[in-house]
C-alpha positions in Angstrom: -34.2 34.5 -26.1 -31.8 31.6 -25.8 -29.7 30.5 -28.7 -30.6 27.1 -30.2 -26.9 26.1 -30.3 -26.6 26.9 -26.6 -29.7 24.7 -25.7 -28.4 21.9 -28.0 -25.0 22.0 -26.2 -26.7 21.8 -22.8 -28.8 18.8 -23.9 -25.8 17.1 -25.4 -23.7 17.6 -22.3 -26.6 16.5 -20.1 -27.0 13.3 -22.1 -23.2 12.6 -22.0 -23.3 13.3 -18.2 -26.2 10.9 -17.7 -24.5 8.2 -19.9 -21.2 8.6 -18.2 -22.8 8.4 -14.7 -24.7 5.3 -15.7 -21.5 3.7 -17.2 -19.6 4.5 -14.0 -22.4 3.2 -11.8 -22.5 -0.1 -13.8 -18.7 -0.5 -13.7 -18.8 0.2 -9.9 -21.4 -2.4 -9.4 -19.6 -5.0 -11.5 -16.3 -4.3 -9.8 -17.9 -4.2 -6.3 -19.7 -7.5 -7.0 -16.4 -9.1 -8.1 -14.6 -8.0 -5.0 -17.2 -8.9 -2.4 -17.2 -12.6 -3.0 -20.2 -13.6 -0.9 -18.4 -14.5 2.3 -20.6 -16.6 4.5 -22.2 -14.8 7.4 -21.0 -17.3 9.9 -17.4 -16.5 9.0 -18.0 -12.7 9.0 -19.6 -13.1 12.5 -16.3 -14.4 13.8 -14.8 -11.1 13.3 -17.8 -9.2 14.5 -17.9 -11.3 17.7 -14.2 -10.4 18.2 -13.0 -14.0 18.0 -10.2 -13.2 15.6 -6.7 -12.3 16.6 -5.3 -11.8 13.2 -6.8 -11.4 9.7 -4.7 -11.8 6.5 -6.0 -11.2 3.0 -4.2 -13.1 0.2 -4.6 -12.7 -3.6 -3.0 -14.9 -6.3 0.3 -13.1 -6.2 0.7 -13.1 -2.4 -0.4 -16.7 -2.2 2.5 -17.7 -4.6 4.9 -15.7 -2.4 3.9 -17.7 0.7 5.1 -20.9 -1.1 8.7 -20.6 0.1 9.7 -24.1 -1.0 8.3 -23.6 -4.5 6.1 -26.7 -4.0 4.4 -27.6 -7.3 1.4 -29.2 -5.5 0.8 -26.0 -3.6 0.9 -23.9 -6.8 -1.6 -26.2 -8.5 -3.8 -26.2 -5.5 -4.1 -22.4 -5.5 -4.2 -21.7 -9.2 -7.9 -20.8 -9.3 -8.2 -18.9 -6.1 -9.3 -15.3 -6.4 -9.0 -14.4 -2.8 -8.2 -16.1 0.5 -9.0 -14.6 3.9 -7.0 -16.2 6.8 -8.0 -15.8 10.4 -6.0 -16.7 13.4 -8.5 -17.1 16.2 -8.0 -15.7 19.7 -8.2 -17.6 23.0 -12.0 -17.1 23.2 -12.4 -19.5 20.3 -12.3 -23.1 21.7 -12.4 -26.6 20.3 -16.2 -26.8 20.8 -16.5 -23.6 18.7 -14.6 -25.4 15.9 -17.0 -28.3 15.9 -20.0 -26.1 16.2 -18.9 -24.0 13.2 -18.4 -27.0 11.1 -21.9 -28.2 11.9 -23.4 -24.7 11.3 -21.7 -24.3 7.9 -23.3 -27.6 6.8 -26.8 -27.1 8.2 -27.2 -23.3 7.8 -25.0 -22.5 4.8 -25.2 -25.7 2.7 -21.5 -26.6 2.8 -20.4 -30.1 2.2 -17.3 -31.9 3.7 -14.5 -32.2 1.2 -11.7 -33.2 3.6 -11.6 -34.2 7.3 -8.4 -34.9 9.2 -9.2 -35.6 12.9 -6.1 -36.6 14.7 -5.1 -36.4 18.4 -3.2 -33.1 18.0 -4.3 -31.8 14.6 -7.7 -31.3 13.2 -8.5 -30.0 9.7 -11.9 -29.6 8.0 -12.3 -28.4 4.5 -15.9 -27.6 3.5 -17.2 -26.2 0.2 -20.2 -25.2 -1.8 -20.6 -24.6 -5.5 -23.1 -21.7 -5.6 -21.5 -19.4 -4.9 -18.2 -21.1 -5.2 -16.6 -20.9 -1.8 -14.4 -23.1 0.4 -13.9 -22.8 4.1 -11.1 -24.4 6.1 -11.0 -24.8 9.8 -7.9 -26.1 11.6 -6.4 -26.8 15.0 -2.6 -26.9 15.0 -0.4 -26.6 18.1 -3.4 -25.6 20.2 -4.1 -22.6 17.8 -7.3 -22.4 15.8 -7.3 -21.1 12.2 -10.2 -20.4 9.8 -9.8 -19.5 6.2 -12.3 -18.5 3.6 -11.6 -18.9 -0.1 -13.3 -17.3 -3.1 -12.6 -19.3 -6.2 -11.9 -23.0 -6.3 -9.2 -25.3 -4.9 -7.7 -28.0 -7.0 -8.9 -30.7 -4.6 -6.9 -33.5 -6.2 -3.7 -31.8 -5.0 -4.7 -31.9 -1.3 -3.4 -35.4 -0.6 -0.1 -34.7 -2.2 0.3 -31.4 -0.3 -0.8 -33.1 3.0 1.8 -35.8 2.4 4.5 -33.1 1.8 3.5 -31.2 5.0 3.5 -34.5 7.0 6.9 -35.4 5.8 8.2 -31.9 6.4 6.1 -31.2 9.5 8.6 -29.3 11.6 10.0 -27.4 8.7 6.5 -26.5 7.4 5.2 -25.4 10.9 8.4 -23.4 11.4 8.0 -21.5 8.1 4.3 -21.0 8.8 5.1 -19.6 12.2 7.8 -17.3 10.7 5.3 -15.9 8.2 2.7 -15.2 11.0 5.4 -13.6 13.1 6.6 -11.4 10.3 3.0 -10.3 9.7 2.4 -9.7 13.4 5.7 -7.8 13.7 4.7 -5.6 10.7 1.3 -5.1 12.3 3.0 -3.9 15.5 5.2 -1.5 13.6 2.2 0.0 11.7 0.3 0.5 15.0 
C-alpha cells in the first residue's frame, strides 16, 4: 500500500510540472511572436527564390552603430524600429522586378506609398502598412538593388531632412555605405 504523503508529493510535483510547462510554452509563444514580426511573404520569397546576394539583420543598437556621422535626423528616424532586415539583391534582380515588387506590395499586401523618389540614376520607394506595422523600402543606387523590411515604425517626418543630408553629402554617404557593406562581406568571407 502506498503512503499518502508519497502520493501527495507525486500529485504536487505533477501539478508544478504541468504549470511550469504551460508557463514556458506561453513565454515561448510570446517571445516567438515578438521576434517573428510578420514579414511579408513577397519579401521572404526574394530569399527563397535566391535573388538576394547579402542579408543583414539590424536591431536598435546596431542601427545606431551604422550612423557613423552621428546624424540626429537618422537617430530620430530609427528610434522606434524593432528590427530591420536589409537585402542586397543579386544580378538576377532587375529594374522591372523592382517596379513589379512595388505594385505587388500595394495590390497583394495592402501597402501604401509613403515616399517615392524616381530619378534618372536613383530610385527609392518607401511603402508601409499599419496592421501589422511594417515598412518596406526598395532602392536602386549605382546600378545595385536593395530591399529592406522594417518591423516597428519610422519617424516619417525625418525622411526629408535625412534625404537632404544624403543629397548634400552624396559621395561621402555612398562611400561610407559601401565601406559598411564591404566590411560585412569581408567578415562573411572570413567566416566561410
